[in-house]
C-alpha positions, 0 to 999 in steps of 0.5 A, a space after each residue: 233965824 227965829 226957832 221957837 222951841 217947844 219942849 227943847 230941853 228934850 236935847 242940849 244947848 249943843 245941838 239946839 245951837 246946831 239945829 239954828 246952824 244948820 236952819 240959817 244954811 239951809 234957808 240962805 243957800 236957798 237965796 233967802 235972808 234967814 233974819 226974816 226967816 222964821 221955824 217952829 220945832 216940837 219934840 214929842 213921844 212916839 204916840 204922838 207922832 203916831 197919831 200926827 202922822 195918821 192924822 195928817 198923812 192916813 199913815 197907822 205908824 210912829 214915824 221919826 220926824 213930820 214937816 208941815 210947811 206954810 208954802 209950796 216952794 221957796 217962788 210963793 215965800 214973802 220978802 218980808 216975815 217967812 214962817 216957813 211951817 212947823 216941824 215936829 221930832 219923836 226923840 225916841 225915835 231918833 233915839 232908835 234910829 241912831 242905835 239902828 245906824 250905828 251913830 250917835 243920837 246928836 248926828 240923827 237929830 241934827 239929819 231929821 232937823 235938816 231934813 224937815 227944813 228941806 221939805 218946808 223949803 220945798 224939797 221932796 223925795 216922791 220920784 228919783 230924781 227928786 230924791 238924789 237933788 235933796 240927799 245931795 242938799 242934805 248932805 251939803 249942809 251936814 259936811 258944813 256942819 262938820 257931822 260926816 256919817 
């Protein structure tokens, strides 16, 4: 799994390594060959993610993470190079949420990343059934990483 990071200095090397492990787990559990999968990850300010959220989702507020998938579902992905899409994480929002939820910043960043990778793989949470399925996948990956609630 190749992950291209922008502004990776905003998080520790340990977080980067865990993100790589998480992404690999997500794609292999979907039956994809991780060696041909790529994703880009950017860490941005609250102002930047606010502007992206307004432009692409017509939501005029700061959010924690945005996902920009290249494909609708795993079935639409090619067998060769699979550029899954882009993940944009607001470090400041993640930090605020970690404090609000009472868990470490590292856990919040990893959770947001897993959540976003699953979006790139075609998961969403628009219906209760979809939300339940996505949450179960998130929990499975977090448990695999040894990061509990």
